[in-house]
C-alpha positions as CSV (number, residue, x, y, z in Angstrom):
1,M,-243.3,-7.1,44.7
2,S,-243.1,-4.6,47.4
3,R,-239.5,-2.9,48.3
4,N,-239.9,-4.8,51.7
5,K,-240.7,-8.0,50.3
6,A,-237.9,-8.0,47.8
7,E,-235.2,-6.8,50.5
8,N,-236.5,-10.1,52.6
9,C,-236.1,-12.1,49.8
10,R,-232.8,-11.0,48.7
11,N,-231.4,-11.5,52.4
12,E,-232.7,-15.1,52.6
13,V,-231.0,-15.9,49.2
14,K,-227.9,-14.3,50.6
15,S,-228.1,-16.2,53.6
16,Y,-228.4,-19.5,51.6
17,I,-225.1,-18.6,49.7
18,T,-223.3,-17.7,53.0
19,R,-224.7,-21.3,54.7
20,E,-223.1,-23.1,51.7
21,G,-220.0,-21.0,52.4
22,M,-219.8,-19.7,48.8
23,T,-219.6,-16.0,47.9
24,M,-221.7,-14.1,45.5
25,T,-218.8,-14.3,42.7
26,E,-218.8,-18.1,43.2
27,V,-222.4,-18.5,42.7
28,V,-222.7,-16.4,39.5
29,E,-219.4,-18.3,38.0
30,L,-221.6,-21.8,38.8
31,L,-224.9,-20.2,37.1
32,A,-222.6,-19.0,34.1
33,D,-221.0,-22.5,33.6
34,E,-224.0,-24.5,34.5
35,Y,-226.8,-22.5,32.7
36,G,-225.2,-19.5,30.7
37,W,-226.0,-17.0,33.0
38,S,-224.3,-13.5,33.0
39,S,-220.8,-13.8,35.0
40,S,-221.6,-10.4,36.2
41,V,-222.3,-10.3,40.2
42,P,-224.2,-6.8,39.8
43,N,-226.5,-8.6,37.5
44,L,-227.7,-11.0,40.1
45,S,-227.3,-8.6,42.6
46,G,-229.9,-6.1,40.9
47,K,-232.2,-8.9,40.0
48,L,-232.5,-9.9,43.7
49,R,-232.7,-6.1,44.8
50,R,-235.4,-5.5,42.6
51,G,-237.2,-8.8,43.1
52,S,-237.2,-9.5,39.3
53,L,-235.6,-13.1,39.5
54,R,-237.8,-15.3,37.1
55,Y,-239.1,-18.7,38.6
56,T,-236.7,-20.7,36.3
57,E,-233.6,-18.4,37.5
58,A,-234.9,-19.3,41.3
59,V,-234.8,-23.0,40.4
60,E,-231.4,-22.8,38.8
61,L,-229.8,-20.6,41.6
62,A,-231.1,-23.1,44.3
63,D,-229.7,-26.1,42.0
64,V,-226.2,-24.5,41.9
65,L,-226.6,-24.2,45.9
66,G,-227.7,-27.7,46.3
67,Y,-231.2,-27.3,46.9
68,D,-234.8,-28.0,45.1
69,L,-237.7,-25.3,45.3
70,I,-240.7,-27.3,46.5
71,G,-244.3,-26.1,46.4
72,K,-246.3,-25.9,49.6
73,R,-250.0,-25.6,49.9
74,N,-251.1,-22.9,52.1
75,I,-253.7,-24.5,54.5
76,P,-256.2,-21.8,55.9
77,E,-256.4,-22.4,59.8
78,N,-260.2,-23.1,59.6
79,N,-259.7,-25.2,56.4
80,C,-263.3,-23.5,55.3
81,M,-265.1,-23.6,52.1
82,C,-265.9,-20.3,50.4
83,S,-269.0,-20.7,48.2
84,T,-270.3,-18.5,45.5
85,P,-273.9,-18.7,44.2
86,D,-273.0,-21.5,41.5
87,R,-270.2,-23.3,43.3
88,K,-268.3,-23.9,46.0
89,I,-264.4,-23.7,46.1
90,D,-262.1,-25.6,48.7
91,V,-259.8,-22.9,49.8
92,E,-257.0,-25.4,51.0
93,A,-256.7,-26.9,47.5
94,A,-257.2,-23.6,45.3
95,R,-254.1,-21.6,47.2
96,I,-250.4,-21.9,47.2
97,S,-248.6,-19.8,49.5
98,S,-244.9,-20.2,49.2
99,F,-242.0,-22.1,48.0
100,V,-239.8,-24.1,50.3
101,V,-236.0,-24.3,49.6
102,A,-235.0,-27.7,50.6
103,P,-231.8,-29.5,50.2
104,A,-231.4,-31.4,47.1
105,P,-231.1,-35.3,47.4
106,F,-228.0,-36.9,47.0
């Protein structure tokens, strides 16, 4: 992950933490209690800074903040079909661009 992309992700995660009225310390404590994470704020901070948070960790982080991660298909503007000599590939069905953080249902 590029440094700029990692920084954008880090800032986005920190904004979700702030929106929920929590501190990094509170989030880390919840992660430690719920999922057995290290109770060290620098560990989470470092993963966010490096962009090395695993998908399962992102799901757990979203959960303690009260969110779900939802996969969203990337739909190209022209929704074209790309072809190779032996097959056609539906671009819309073949690519996933991002995950959306959404409030978890209660």
